[in-house]
C-alpha positions, 0 to 999 in steps of 0.5 A: 525544472521547477514544480509548484504546489503538487499534491503529495504524501511523505512515505519515509524520512531519514537524516541526510546531513547534520541538518537535512532530511532525505524524503521519500514522497508519493505525489499524485501526478509524478509518482514516487521519488526522493527529495532533499529538505535542507535544514529540516532537522534544525530545531527552528525549522518550520518543516519539522512538524510538516514532513511527517507521513500520513498528512496530505501536503502541497510540495514544491521542488526543483529537479536535480537529476534523480534527486530533487530539492524541496523548496516548500511544503504545507499541510493541505488540511488536518488529518489525525495521526494514526495510532496502534494497529491503525498506525501499523496498517498505514505504515504497511501501505507506505512500505508497499508503495516504496517497494513495488512502485517504480520511481517517477511512474505516476499512478494518480488513481492509486494515489487517490485511493491511498489518500482515501484509505488513510482517511478511512483508517484514521478518521472512521476507525474502519476495520483495516482488513478490507481496506488493505486487501482492496489496496493490495488488489489495486496496487497489483493492477496498477503495476501490471499484475492484476488479479483474474477474478471473473473466470476460470483460466482453464475452462473460461467459465465465469467464477461460481461462488460455490466452487473451490479454486486453486489460484496459480500466480502465473496463470489464475484461478482453476477449479480443483478439488485438491490443493496443488503445489504453487497455488493458493486455495480460494473459494469462488465466493472470495474471488467474487468478493475481491472483484466487488471490493466487498470482503466481509466475512472472516473466511473471505478476508483470510483467503483474500489476504493469503492470495494477495500476499502470496502474489506480492511476496512473489514480486518481492522475491527474497525481500520481506516487508518489515511492517508485516513482521511487526503486525504478526508479532503484535498479534502473536503477543496479544494472543499469548497474553489473553 
């Protein structure tokens, strides 16, 4: 089967043969999967500057079992490439998609938010903390592990901003005055902020990060995220050299 001019983003590339590339792509209408780009590593290949992460593309391919063959790719508008901490944030989004989305499982709404998040990170120099938390929240929802942000799972009452909760990964938030094993402590204000996707204060961002990343790590099991380790190491290096 052949597919033409599909919106896509490159997540990762690696050598396949002496002259070809193996590409992980995330497409709007067909989800993520892998393609072979024959001859893409050659010096004179027209695709050398095209098959890079964080650039919106139109790609065409022919299906061959689980592994397709790329037939064409063109840049769909120019987006400045990320640098510095922004680059690490963008790679973090890519790694989440690679490790948590099943192949050939379309997520068009997540794709559109992914594109939007990349654009905001790169073009608007927006603080990545809020964008990353919202992306994590939406990703968890897309794969069937949506956060419960509107009610106490024990009493059924609406979340109150001035109450402290314990969020249990297998149950949801429950009002509690002391920390409980297997839960994440989070304020009602933070749960409301996550629900509204307006995570503005340092405390909200810290608690939201602890919550989303705890859930993500549970899904990953023994796997770890390389970009997360790199980001933590960079922050530690910056703090020790102030």
